[in-house]
Kinemage of the C-alpha trace (Angstrom):
@kinemage 1
@onewidth
@group {chain A} dominant
@subgroup {mainchain}
@vectorlist {calphas} color= white
{ca unk a 1} P -15.898 -5.590 -8.101
{ca unk a 2} L -17.909 -7.313 -10.797
{ca unk a 3} L -21.232 -6.016 -9.437
{ca unk a 4} L -19.952 -2.434 -9.439
{ca unk a 5} L -18.704 -2.741 -13.007
{ca unk a 6} L -21.899 -4.421 -14.270
{ca unk a 7} L -24.069 -1.756 -12.611
{ca unk a 8} L -22.078 0.972 -14.368
{ca unk a 9} L -20.690 2.493 -11.174
{ca unk a 10} L -17.156 1.477 -12.157
{ca unk a 11} L -17.160 3.718 -15.251
{ca unk a 12} L -14.793 6.689 -14.930
{ca unk a 13} L -14.904 8.153 -18.426
{ca unk a 14} L -13.148 7.779 -21.716
{ca unk a 15} L -9.435 7.503 -22.472
{ca unk a 16} L -7.570 10.168 -24.448
{ca unk a 17} L -6.445 7.647 -27.051
{ca unk a 18} L -7.822 7.489 -30.565
{ca unk a 19} L -10.365 5.924 -30.765
{ca unk a 20} L -11.455 6.604 -27.172
{ca unk a 21} L -11.877 3.559 -24.965
{ca unk a 22} L -14.092 3.230 -21.919
{ca unk a 23} L -12.249 3.238 -18.569
{ca unk a 24} L -13.696 0.941 -15.911
{ca unk a 25} L -11.129 1.503 -13.162
{ca unk a 26} L -13.181 2.872 -10.264
{ca unk a 27} L -13.655 -0.601 -8.777
{ca unk a 28} L -10.052 -1.820 -9.020
{ca unk a 29} L -9.184 -3.324 -5.668
{ca unk a 30} L -5.891 -5.149 -6.283
{ca unk a 31} L -2.943 -4.322 -8.523
{ca unk a 32} L -1.585 -7.850 -8.908
{ca unk a 33} L 1.686 -6.883 -10.593
{ca unk a 34} L 2.131 -4.073 -8.080
{ca unk a 35} L 1.846 -6.587 -5.231
{ca unk a 36} L 4.139 -9.150 -6.829
{ca unk a 37} L 6.785 -6.622 -7.876
{ca unk a 38} L 6.597 -4.248 -4.900
{ca unk a 39} L 9.940 -2.687 -4.162
{ca unk a 40} L 9.323 -2.475 -0.429
{ca unk a 41} L 6.914 -3.500 2.296
{ca unk a 42} L 5.588 0.066 2.417
{ca unk a 43} L 4.239 -0.314 -1.140
{ca unk a 44} L 2.245 -3.485 -0.446
{ca unk a 45} L -0.751 -1.927 1.357
{ca unk a 46} L -1.070 0.611 -1.461
{ca unk a 47} L -1.474 -2.167 -4.041
{ca unk a 48} L -3.536 -4.692 -2.071
{ca unk a 49} L -7.133 -3.934 -1.048
{ca unk a 50} L -6.809 -0.480 -2.597
{ca unk a 51} L -10.235 0.910 -1.670
{ca unk a 52} L -9.993 -0.196 1.970
{ca unk a 53} L -6.475 1.200 2.336
{ca unk a 54} L -7.685 4.495 0.842
{ca unk a 55} L -10.547 4.577 3.356
{ca unk a 56} L -8.234 3.736 6.276
{ca unk a 57} L -5.754 6.410 5.212
{ca unk a 58} L -8.426 9.112 5.017
{ca unk a 59} L -10.577 8.244 8.030
{ca unk a 60} L -7.976 6.858 10.449
{ca unk a 61} L -4.338 7.587 9.541
{ca unk a 62} L -4.696 11.245 8.547
{ca unk a 63} L -6.938 11.977 11.537
{ca unk a 64} L -4.346 10.590 13.951
{ca unk a 65} L -1.707 13.051 12.721
{ca unk a 66} L -1.439 16.101 14.969
{ca unk a 67} L -1.462 19.453 13.200
{ca unk a 68} L 2.015 20.688 12.393
{ca unk a 69} L 3.672 17.309 13.047
{ca unk a 70} L 4.883 14.569 10.745
{ca unk a 71} L 3.182 11.180 10.872
{ca unk a 72} L 5.111 8.497 12.682
{ca unk a 73} L 4.930 4.926 13.841
{ca unk a 74} L 2.061 5.494 16.298
{ca unk a 75} L -0.258 6.698 13.521
{ca unk a 76} L 0.648 3.660 11.429
{ca unk a 77} L 0.154 1.333 14.390
{ca unk a 78} L -3.220 2.923 15.171
{ca unk a 79} L -4.370 2.462 11.578
{ca unk a 80} L -3.236 -1.158 11.482
{ca unk a 81} L -4.973 -1.798 14.817
{ca unk a 82} L -8.262 -0.444 13.413
{ca unk a 83} L -7.794 -2.739 10.416
{ca unk a 84} L -7.193 -5.694 12.742
{ca unk a 85} L -10.354 -4.934 14.728
{ca unk a 86} L -12.258 -4.558 11.458
{ca unk a 87} L -11.180 -8.069 10.442
{ca unk a 88} L -12.155 -9.544 13.802
{ca unk a 89} L -11.043 -9.698 17.415
{ca unk a 90} L -8.856 -12.743 16.970
{ca unk a 91} L -5.253 -12.825 18.210
{ca unk a 92} L -3.978 -13.841 14.770
{ca unk a 93} L -5.299 -10.651 13.190
{ca unk a 94} L -3.799 -8.497 15.928
{ca unk a 95} L -0.411 -10.187 15.583
{ca unk a 96} L -0.470 -9.921 11.780
{ca unk a 97} L -1.425 -6.243 11.625
{ca unk a 98} L 0.974 -5.155 14.383
{ca unk a 99} L 3.697 -7.118 12.596
{ca unk a 100} L 2.768 -5.458 9.298
{ca unk a 101} L 3.062 -2.021 10.955
{ca unk a 102} L 6.564 -2.982 12.133
{ca unk a 103} L 7.403 -4.284 8.649
{ca unk a 104} L 6.154 -1.121 6.905
{ca unk a 105} L 7.988 1.156 9.321
{ca unk a 106} L 11.152 -0.934 9.045
{ca unk a 107} L 10.914 -0.753 5.275
{ca unk a 108} L 10.764 3.047 5.434
{ca unk a 109} L 13.802 3.159 7.729
{ca unk a 110} L 15.772 0.865 5.415
{ca unk a 111} L 14.769 2.964 2.384
{ca unk a 112} L 16.015 6.153 4.059
{ca unk a 113} L 19.267 4.417 4.968
{ca unk a 114} L 19.699 3.148 1.393
{ca unk a 115} L 19.205 6.659 0.035
{ca unk a 116} L 21.806 7.990 2.471
{ca unk a 117} L 24.450 5.455 1.403
{ca unk a 118} L 23.546 5.381 -2.294
{ca unk a 119} L 27.075 6.207 -3.443
{ca unk a 120} L 28.425 3.049 -1.768
{ca unk a 121} L 26.119 0.616 -3.605
{ca unk a 122} L 27.039 -1.135 -6.847
{ca unk a 123} L 25.128 0.231 -9.888
{ca unk a 124} L 23.053 -2.949 -10.437
{ca unk a 125} L 22.261 -3.517 -6.765
{ca unk a 126} L 18.423 -3.182 -6.995
{ca unk a 127} L 18.183 -5.623 -9.933
{ca unk a 128} L 20.427 -8.147 -8.190
{ca unk a 129} L 18.514 -8.012 -4.912
{ca unk a 130} L 15.150 -8.239 -6.729
{ca unk a 131} L 16.339 -11.450 -8.435
{ca unk a 132} L 17.790 -12.727 -5.178
{ca unk a 133} L 14.510 -12.353 -3.286
{ca unk a 134} L 12.255 -13.718 -6.041
{ca unk a 135} L 11.057 -17.238 -5.163
């Protein structure tokens, strides 16, 4: 990250504020607050290792989706398996990335269920559960 910024490759232009400020956000790889305050497991890969997850989404995930069909668990599992192989052919990586695919998919299922039963939840439910799960 630092090498990209120092070389000038991280420069993306000027802000619209007055006075304009330089934006150096091309090389951002981790959104720390986004990781720490993620609302679900599906948001974590989008905030951690941002450039790699963008690459995996474009070159693996989207290419596994058949034309005219919605992406499903197999596309997610395939992408996570490529990521595991990329990290190394150790059993720990395989277990972690397969587990993360299950966690991400489970998070999506739970989110859909929560949206379906929204009228049955107390109004401050998300705030309460966020405080409950904070270490």
